[in-house]
One Martini backbone bead per residue (centre of mass of N, CA, C, O) as a GRO file, in nm:
protein
  415
    1MET     BB    1  10.249  11.093   1.326
    2ASN     BB    2   9.936  10.974   1.340
    3MET     BB    3   9.708  10.915   1.616
    4GLU     BB    4   9.449  10.723   1.691
    5ASN     BB    5   9.156  10.721   1.901
    6THR     BB    6   9.146  10.434   1.993
    7PRO     BB    7   9.053  10.200   2.218
    8GLU     BB    8   9.331  10.069   2.236
    9THR     BB    9   9.491  10.320   2.306
   10LEU     BB   10   9.341  10.406   2.559
   11TYR     BB   11   9.380  10.148   2.714
   12GLY     BB   12   9.686  10.158   2.715
   13CYS     BB   13   9.721  10.425   2.870
   14CYS     BB   14   9.561  10.341   3.122
   15PHE     BB   15   9.741  10.103   3.193
   16ALA     BB   16  10.008  10.262   3.229
   17VAL     BB   17   9.910  10.445   3.453
   18VAL     BB   18   9.828  10.231   3.664
   19VAL     BB   19  10.105  10.094   3.685
   20THR     BB   20  10.261  10.348   3.773
   21VAL     BB   21  10.101  10.405   4.031
   22LEU     BB   22  10.142  10.130   4.169
   23ALA     BB   23  10.450  10.139   4.178
   24ALA     BB   24  10.476  10.402   4.332
   25ALA     BB   25  10.318  10.299   4.583
   26ALA     BB   26  10.501  10.068   4.649
   27TRP     BB   27  10.757  10.224   4.690
   28TYR     BB   28  10.653  10.416   4.912
   29ARG     BB   29  10.574  10.197   5.109
   30HIS     BB   30  10.870  10.090   5.137
   31ARG     BB   31  11.017  10.364   5.206
   32TYR     BB   32  10.737  10.493   5.363
   33PRO     BB   33  10.545  10.333   5.581
   34LEU     BB   34  10.442  10.539   5.794
   35VAL     BB   35  10.331  10.750   5.594
   36TYR     BB   36  10.141  10.565   5.440
   37GLU     BB   37   9.965  10.471   5.677
   38SER     BB   38   9.870  10.753   5.757
   39PHE     BB   39   9.735  10.817   5.495
   40ALA     BB   40   9.543  10.574   5.477
   41SER     BB   41   9.397  10.632   5.742
   42ASN     BB   42   9.291  10.916   5.662
   43LEU     BB   43   9.139  10.820   5.402
   44SER     BB   44   8.936  10.619   5.548
   45SER     BB   45   8.771  10.857   5.697
   46PHE     BB   46   8.602  10.919   5.411
   47SER     BB   47   8.396  10.727   5.436
   48SER     BB   48   8.098  10.628   5.439
   49SER     BB   49   7.839  10.572   5.652
   50SER     BB   50   7.748  10.297   5.541
   51SER     BB   51   8.023  10.158   5.529
   52SER     BB   52   8.093  10.214   5.825
   53SER     BB   53   7.862  10.056   5.960
   54SER     BB   54   7.926   9.784   5.826
   55SER     BB   55   8.236   9.768   5.913
   56SER     BB   56   8.209   9.790   6.229
   57SER     BB   57   8.101   9.502   6.287
   58SER     BB   58   8.346   9.354   6.163
   59SER     BB   59   8.570   9.494   6.329
   60SER     BB   60   8.471   9.416   6.607
   61SER     BB   61   8.504   9.113   6.564
   62SER     BB   62   8.800   9.121   6.496
   63SER     BB   63   8.907   9.262   6.755
   64SER     BB   64   8.802   9.048   6.963
   65SER     BB   65   8.988   8.817   6.852
   66SER     BB   66   9.258   9.030   6.908
   67SER     BB   67   9.264   9.149   7.215
   68GLN     BB   68   9.536   9.023   7.329
   69LYS     BB   69   9.719   9.226   7.122
   70GLU     BB   70   9.607   9.486   7.252
   71LEU     BB   71   9.672   9.819   7.317
   72THR     BB   72   9.586   9.986   7.628
   73ILE     BB   73   9.474  10.310   7.701
   74ARG     BB   74   9.341  10.445   7.990
   75GLU     BB   75   9.511  10.736   8.010
   76THR     BB   76   9.512  11.093   7.914
   77LYS     BB   77   9.735  11.379   7.970
   78LEU     BB   78   9.791  11.700   8.011
   79ILE     BB   79  10.064  11.911   8.054
   80ASP     BB   80  10.041  12.225   8.217
   81ILE     BB   81  10.281  12.379   8.018
   82GLY     BB   82  10.269  12.627   7.859
   83PRO     BB   83  10.335  12.875   7.680
   84PHE     BB   84  10.584  13.130   7.669
   85ILE     BB   85  10.655  13.482   7.762
   86TYR     BB   86  10.967  13.677   7.694
   87LYS     BB   87  11.046  13.965   7.572
   88GLY     BB   88  10.876  13.865   7.300
   89LYS     BB   89  10.939  13.562   7.349
   90ILE     BB   90  10.896  13.223   7.258
   91PHE     BB   91  10.819  12.928   7.464
   92ILE     BB   92  10.867  12.577   7.474
   93VAL     BB   93  10.725  12.267   7.613
   94TYR     BB   94  10.893  11.943   7.583
   95ASN     BB   95  10.980  11.632   7.630
   96PRO     BB   96  10.900  11.453   7.884
   97SER     BB   97  11.042  11.331   8.202
   98ILE     BB   98  10.973  11.065   8.411
   99ASN     BB   99  11.008  11.013   8.783
  100TYR     BB  100  11.102  10.891   9.072
  101ASP     BB  101  11.187  11.008   9.349
  102LYS     BB  102  11.316  10.972   9.675
  103HIS     BB  103  10.997  11.039   9.780
  104GLY     BB  104  10.784  10.919   9.554
  105LYS     BB  105  10.766  11.134   9.338
  106LEU     BB  106  10.659  11.277   9.045
  107LEU     BB  107  10.900  11.381   8.822
  108CYS     BB  108  10.997  11.654   8.581
  109VAL     BB  109  11.148  11.689   8.274
  110ALA     BB  110  11.230  11.941   8.016
  111ARG     BB  111  11.198  12.120   7.718
  112PHE     BB  112  11.329  12.455   7.678
  113HIS     BB  113  11.219  12.644   7.385
  114SER     BB  114  11.263  12.860   7.095
  115ASN     BB  115  11.004  12.720   6.914
  116ILE     BB  116  10.849  12.877   6.642
  117HIS     BB  117  10.771  12.655   6.435
  118THR     BB  118  10.522  12.537   6.636
  119PHE     BB  119  10.397  12.817   6.619
  120THR     BB  120  10.075  12.974   6.626
  121GLN     BB  121   9.824  13.213   6.621
  122GLN     BB  122   9.618  13.022   6.776
  123MET     BB  123   9.821  13.016   7.044
  124THR     BB  124   9.823  13.300   7.179
  125ASN     BB  125   9.605  13.249   7.419
  126GLN     BB  126   9.827  13.044   7.575
  127LEU     BB  127   9.999  13.251   7.680
  128ARG     BB  128  10.251  13.296   7.939
  129PRO     BB  129  10.419  13.420   8.187
  130LEU     BB  130  10.735  13.424   8.307
  131LYS     BB  131  10.850  13.243   8.586
  132ASN     BB  132  11.103  13.142   8.813
  133ALA     BB  133  11.351  13.288   8.693
  134ASP     BB  134  11.663  13.337   8.687
  135PRO     BB  135  11.902  13.561   8.589
  136VAL     BB  136  12.060  13.375   8.399
  137THR     BB  137  11.824  13.273   8.234
  138GLU     BB  138  11.710  13.545   8.149
  139SER     BB  139  11.963  13.630   7.985
  140LEU     BB  140  11.948  13.399   7.777
  141LEU     BB  141  11.656  13.431   7.671
  142ALA     BB  142  11.704  13.746   7.576
  143SER     BB  143  12.000  13.698   7.393
  144VAL     BB  144  11.961  13.395   7.290
  145PRO     BB  145  11.937  13.199   7.026
  146SER     BB  146  11.828  12.886   7.047
  147ILE     BB  147  11.757  12.794   7.340
  148ASN     BB  148  11.832  12.537   7.585
  149CYS     BB  149  11.647  12.410   7.863
  150VAL     BB  150  11.599  12.280   8.195
  151ILE     BB  151  11.286  12.184   8.312
  152THR     BB  152  11.132  12.158   8.646
  153PHE     BB  153  10.863  11.946   8.789
  154PRO     BB  154  10.588  11.853   8.928
  155LEU     BB  155  10.336  11.667   8.796
  156ASP     BB  156  10.103  11.789   9.007
  157ASN     BB  157  10.281  12.088   8.964
  158PRO     BB  158  10.379  12.275   8.705
  159ALA     BB  159  10.385  12.572   8.829
  160ASN     BB  160  10.642  12.458   9.002
  161TYR     BB  161  10.893  12.572   8.841
  162SER     BB  162  11.234  12.521   8.723
  163PHE     BB  163  11.583  12.577   8.667
  164LEU     BB  164  11.879  12.458   8.562
  165HIS     BB  165  12.219  12.549   8.667
  166ASN     BB  166  12.432  12.468   8.374
  167PHE     BB  167  12.392  12.738   8.184
  168ASP     BB  168  12.583  12.987   8.007
  169ASN     BB  169  12.758  13.220   7.829
  170SER     BB  170  13.035  13.061   7.866
  171HIS     BB  171  12.926  12.805   7.686
  172ILE     BB  172  12.934  12.974   7.437
  173CYS     BB  173  13.018  12.987   7.127
  174LYS     BB  174  13.109  13.240   6.924
  175SER     BB  175  12.991  13.112   6.651
  176GLN     BB  176  12.684  13.077   6.807
  177ARG     BB  177  12.559  13.325   6.947
  178LEU     BB  178  12.378  13.433   6.667
  179SER     BB  179  12.280  13.174   6.596
  180LEU     BB  180  12.032  12.901   6.516
  181SER     BB  181  12.177  12.707   6.674
  182PRO     BB  182  12.201  12.501   6.909
  183LYS     BB  183  12.171  12.546   7.280
  184GLY     BB  184  12.259  12.345   7.526
  185PHE     BB  185  11.993  12.153   7.668
  186GLU     BB  186  11.837  11.848   7.539
  187ASP     BB  187  11.627  11.599   7.604
  188ALA     BB  188  11.572  11.511   7.897
  189ARG     BB  189  11.647  11.253   8.137
  190LEU     BB  190  11.528  11.051   8.382
  191PHE     BB  191  11.721  10.879   8.649
  192THR     BB  192  11.841  10.599   8.836
  193TYR     BB  193  12.140  10.606   9.055
  194GLN     BB  194  12.209  10.495   9.352
  195SER     BB  195  11.946  10.655   9.469
  196GLN     BB  196  11.976  10.879   9.241
  197ASP     BB  197  11.921  11.171   9.066
  198TRP     BB  198  11.927  11.185   8.713
  199VAL     BB  199  12.065  11.332   8.399
  200TYR     BB  200  11.998  11.314   8.062
  201ALA     BB  201  12.173  11.493   7.781
  202HIS     BB  202  12.198  11.723   7.513
  203TYR     BB  203  12.492  11.899   7.400
  204TYR     BB  204  12.559  12.256   7.329
  205GLY     BB  205  12.904  12.351   7.328
  206LYS     BB  206  13.142  12.382   7.538
  207THR     BB  207  13.398  12.190   7.629
  208GLN     BB  208  13.625  12.049   7.859
  209GLN     BB  209  13.857  12.054   7.616
  210GLY     BB  210  13.777  12.344   7.449
  211GLY     BB  211  13.572  12.299   7.258
  212CYS     BB  212  13.305  12.276   6.993
  213HIS     BB  213  12.973  12.150   7.019
  214LYS     BB  214  12.734  12.150   6.754
  215ALA     BB  215  12.659  11.877   6.835
  216SER     BB  216  12.536  11.621   6.999
  217LEU     BB  217  12.617  11.556   7.350
  218PRO     BB  218  12.639  11.329   7.580
  219THR     BB  219  12.504  11.369   7.909
  220MET     BB  220  12.554  11.403   8.272
  221PHE     BB  221  12.372  11.459   8.593
  222MET     BB  222  12.285  11.565   8.889
  223LEU     BB  223  12.007  11.714   9.006
  224GLN     BB  224  12.153  11.854   9.262
  225SER     BB  225  12.435  11.889   9.059
  226PRO     BB  226  12.438  12.025   8.744
  227GLN     BB  227  12.744  12.143   8.721
  228ASN     BB  228  12.835  11.830   8.715
  229ILE     BB  229  12.948  11.746   8.417
  230VAL     BB  230  12.922  11.450   8.209
  231GLU     BB  231  13.099  11.335   7.941
  232LEU     BB  232  13.016  11.120   7.686
  233ARG     BB  233  13.235  10.849   7.575
  234TRP     BB  234  13.350  10.668   7.267
  235ALA     BB  235  13.514  10.513   7.009
  236LYS     BB  236  13.229  10.531   6.816
  237MET     BB  237  13.177  10.820   6.772
  238LYS     BB  238  12.968  11.054   6.652
  239THR     BB  239  12.869  11.359   6.559
  240ILE     BB  240  12.578  11.242   6.631
  241GLU     BB  241  12.435  11.201   6.951
  242LYS     BB  242  12.141  11.000   7.060
  243ASN     BB  243  11.939  10.828   7.276
  244TRP     BB  244  12.037  10.719   7.526
  245MET     BB  245  11.974  10.439   7.766
  246PRO     BB  246  11.952  10.429   8.098
  247PHE     BB  247  12.085  10.178   8.340
  248GLU     BB  248  12.081   9.950   8.614
  249TYR     BB  249  12.354   9.712   8.706
  250ASP     BB  250  12.530   9.613   8.957
  251SER     BB  251  12.600   9.923   9.030
  252ARG     BB  252  12.590  10.001   8.729
  253LEU     BB  253  12.638  10.183   8.426
  254TRP     BB  254  12.406  10.177   8.150
  255PHE     BB  255  12.362  10.161   7.780
  256VAL     BB  256  12.147  10.203   7.523
  257TYR     BB  257  12.254  10.247   7.194
  258SER     BB  258  12.108  10.006   7.039
  259LEU     BB  259  11.883   9.777   6.896
  260PHE     BB  260  11.983   9.705   6.575
  261PRO     BB  261  12.160   9.609   6.746
  262HIS     BB  262  12.214   9.534   7.098
  263VAL     BB  263  12.384   9.788   7.236
  264ILE     BB  264  12.613   9.794   7.523
  265LEU     BB  265  12.709  10.022   7.764
  266GLU     BB  266  12.975  10.123   7.984
  267CYS     BB  267  12.989  10.381   8.241
  268ASP     BB  268  13.163  10.631   8.384
  269VAL     BB  269  13.061  10.863   8.629
  270PHE     BB  270  13.337  11.038   8.629
  271THR     BB  271  13.457  11.037   8.317
  272GLY     BB  272  13.256  10.909   8.076
  273ASN     BB  273  13.369  10.646   7.997
  274CYS     BB  274  13.308  10.412   7.738
  275VAL     BB  275  13.204  10.060   7.686
  276GLN     BB  276  13.167   9.793   7.496
  277ARG     BB  277  13.010   9.485   7.603
  278PHE     BB  278  12.748   9.445   7.404
  279SER     BB  279  12.621   9.238   7.112
  280THR     BB  280  12.294   9.167   6.995
  281GLU     BB  281  12.064   8.998   6.829
  282THR     BB  282  11.752   9.025   6.724
  283PRO     BB  283  11.494   8.844   6.726
  284ASN     BB  284  11.259   8.670   6.516
  285VAL     BB  285  10.997   8.845   6.534
  286ALA     BB  286  10.698   8.934   6.393
  287THR     BB  287  10.717   9.253   6.402
  288LEU     BB  288  11.001   9.270   6.228
  289THR     BB  289  10.854   9.238   5.940
  290HIS     BB  290  10.804   9.525   5.952
  291PRO     BB  291  10.904   9.817   5.786
  292TYR     BB  292  10.935  10.002   6.036
  293PHE     BB  293  11.217   9.819   6.121
  294ALA     BB  294  11.411   9.974   5.984
  295GLN     BB  295  11.702  10.083   6.107
  296GLU     BB  296  11.677  10.400   6.028
  297TYR     BB  297  11.393  10.430   6.218
  298VAL     BB  298  11.553  10.374   6.497
  299GLY     BB  299  11.516  10.481   6.845
  300GLY     BB  300  11.546  10.613   7.133
  301GLY     BB  301  11.402  10.706   7.469
  302ALA     BB  302  11.351  10.564   7.751
  303PRO     BB  303  11.431  10.456   8.043
  304PRO     BB  304  11.460  10.165   8.165
  305LYS     BB  305  11.257   9.911   8.337
  306LEU     BB  306  11.202   9.706   8.604
  307PHE     BB  307  11.040   9.375   8.609
  308GLN     BB  308  10.789   9.145   8.687
  309ASP     BB  309  10.683   8.790   8.579
  310PRO     BB  310  10.452   8.591   8.726
  311ASN     BB  311  10.274   8.488   8.457
  312GLY     BB  312  10.449   8.435   8.198
  313LEU     BB  313  10.422   8.638   7.940
  314VAL     BB  314  10.707   8.609   7.819
  315ASP     BB  315  10.759   8.307   7.967
  316PRO     BB  316  10.580   8.028   8.057
  317ARG     BB  317  10.831   7.852   8.156
  318ARG     BB  318  10.935   8.144   8.327
  319PRO     BB  319  10.835   8.253   8.581
  320ASN     BB  320  10.935   8.523   8.788
  321ARG     BB  321  11.088   8.702   8.608
  322SER     BB  322  11.319   8.948   8.509
  323TYR     BB  323  11.288   9.270   8.334
  324PHE     BB  324  11.310   9.497   8.073
  325LEU     BB  325  11.148   9.803   7.992
  326GLY     BB  326  11.103   9.964   7.677
  327LEU     BB  327  11.109  10.296   7.502
  328SER     BB  328  11.072  10.354   7.165
  329HIS     BB  329  11.144  10.471   6.818
  330ILE     BB  330  11.012  10.589   6.521
  331ARG     BB  331  11.142  10.736   6.209
  332GLN     BB  332  10.982  10.945   5.951
  333SER     BB  333  11.046  11.074   5.618
  334SER     BB  334  10.934  11.284   5.337
  335PRO     BB  335  10.884  11.487   5.067
  336LEU     BB  336  10.551  11.481   5.123
  337SER     BB  337  10.608  11.490   5.448
  338PRO     BB  338  10.619  11.493   5.759
  339VAL     BB  339  10.735  11.406   6.042
  340LEU     BB  340  10.738  11.077   6.192
  341ARG     BB  341  10.658  10.976   6.544
  342LYS     BB  342  10.680  10.665   6.722
  343ASN     BB  343  10.604  10.411   6.961
  344PHE     BB  344  10.767  10.135   7.141
  345PHE     BB  345  10.791   9.828   7.288
  346TYR     BB  346  11.034   9.655   7.491
  347VAL     BB  347  11.227   9.349   7.575
  348PHE     BB  348  11.480   9.266   7.821
  349ALA     BB  349  11.712   9.137   7.984
  350SER     BB  350  11.846   9.155   8.338
  351HIS     BB  351  12.109   9.027   8.204
  352PRO     BB  352  12.375   8.937   8.076
  353PRO     BB  353  12.362   9.065   7.747
  354PHE     BB  354  12.073   9.190   7.708
  355ARG     BB  355  11.853   9.049   7.553
  356VAL     BB  356  11.612   9.042   7.327
  357VAL     BB  357  11.259   8.907   7.361
  358GLY     BB  358  11.078   9.170   7.265
  359VAL     BB  359  10.836   9.323   7.031
  360GLY     BB  360  10.643   9.596   6.944
  361MET     BB  361  10.419   9.801   6.816
  362PRO     BB  362  10.336  10.081   6.701
  363PHE     BB  363  10.174  10.362   6.868
  364ASP     BB  364   9.886  10.546   6.974
  365CYS     BB  365   9.771  10.810   7.189
  366LEU     BB  366   9.610  11.050   6.997
  367GLY     BB  367   9.644  10.943   6.719
  368ASP     BB  368   9.695  10.937   6.356
  369THR     BB  369   9.705  11.269   6.326
  370VAL     BB  370   9.962  11.258   6.488
  371ASN     BB  371  10.295  11.288   6.408
  372ILE     BB  372  10.422  11.346   6.717
  373GLU     BB  373  10.545  11.087   6.943
  374PHE     BB  374  10.786  11.132   7.210
  375GLY     BB  375  10.934  10.913   7.415
  376THR     BB  376  11.094  11.004   7.764
  377GLY     BB  377  10.908  10.829   7.969
  378LEU     BB  378  10.929  10.572   8.247
  379VAL     BB  379  10.684  10.401   8.467
  380ILE     BB  380  10.663  10.159   8.731
  381HIS     BB  381  10.370  10.064   8.929
  382ASN     BB  382  10.361   9.794   9.119
  383ASN     BB  383  10.382   9.605   8.865
  384ALA     BB  384  10.115   9.733   8.684
  385GLN     BB  385  10.163  10.028   8.621
  386VAL     BB  386  10.206  10.260   8.334
  387TYR     BB  387  10.409  10.539   8.268
  388ILE     BB  388  10.407  10.789   8.017
  389SER     BB  389  10.614  11.032   7.840
  390TYR     BB  390  10.550  11.300   7.592
  391GLY     BB  391  10.590  11.449   7.291
  392VAL     BB  392  10.397  11.688   7.088
  393ASN     BB  393  10.483  11.837   6.801
  394ASP     BB  394  10.695  12.018   6.953
  395TYR     BB  395  10.487  12.149   7.206
  396ASN     BB  396  10.378  11.915   7.397
  397CYS     BB  397  10.261  11.758   7.708
  398TYR     BB  398  10.240  11.407   7.794
  399TRP     BB  399  10.040  11.145   7.978
  400SER     BB  400  10.013  10.788   8.027
  401THR     BB  401   9.807  10.499   8.103
  402LEU     BB  402   9.897  10.157   8.173
  403THR     BB  403   9.931   9.818   8.161
  404LEU     BB  404  10.149   9.572   8.181
  405ASN     BB  405   9.981   9.334   8.061
  406SER     BB  406   9.901   9.487   7.797
  407ILE     BB  407  10.187   9.519   7.693
  408LEU     BB  408  10.276   9.216   7.693
  409ARG     BB  409  10.039   9.118   7.501
  410SER     BB  410  10.147   9.312   7.254
  411ILE     BB  411  10.405   9.129   7.245
  412ALA     BB  412  10.653   8.975   7.061
  413PHE     BB  413  10.794   8.670   7.144
  414HIS     BB  414  11.095   8.479   7.215
  415ASN     BB  415  11.081   8.107   7.282
   0.00000   0.00000   0.00000
């Protein structure tokens, strides 16, 4: 049957195409909100200069009216460490975690990894020779593919780095020795427990029970004695466990296991045995209506820190209360885009059952053209300034300065 190209036929085809495109866009926005927003933001940058100038005046007036809820980053700095080259192999340093040590100095631990996937030819001129490595670490780096080590350094002098000595060839499973699967400790976090410096990290290798853990196993150890590794376990362990967030309360060690619901574990620092103590639902604050916060997109980040709220920004009816400030992340990927990872702040009560009282929106530190900003460190200085450290695109280390008041004003609280 022949169909004539009548105006009605053409209009009908065009209408069907438009409806299909709009429906696909709506589905994609619902399924991958973070990817969609990033794409839409990048697309808007191509607007003409005339429309840009006209819109800037309106946007500036709009932003000034909502300035109380905007998160302001005062300063951002690159942590100048890596990439390194050793015996022809390239090693990247990223996902830094900062904390005050017992001397009041900002110390950093970070992931040291042979991550060639994030390295490009344009970065060749940034390579620097590896120094300060001990013989055991040198042997690992030279002979074992896809090795992860914990590197530590003062934040004000990254060149004075060293490696933690808690992983060697004896910890590698035979089946993993020549494979590209991860080995060692990755994504370490610094935290303080009973006035001592501790490290939480994800472990790949032989376990203390004689098995082989090919997926990430939560562990912790004291910074001064990293060989004494405590493997963390609880009744509902999954095959892959990551991003538990440690904090101290009443001289006991607790971990935020999940945010939605807010599940809190208490762990024995000697045996590593953990028990779920609390599980509370997150209050219905305004930010959580955003599709960013679908449960599968949310994960842990930096160890929470205690702060005082003298001005009642959390709850005007109850000034001078203490709370914990947390830094977590949303993660999203789609078949059409790379992984996107951004951070957000949240606040929870400083006493059991540690209910969440407020959640902020995801934010950019380096701009919305950066796909991955993964927060792994958080420090509060004099109850006024907040320092966060984070990995960028699985390649670089950065840290930023914010004010505590700016953070609290950007969070939607449940009162």
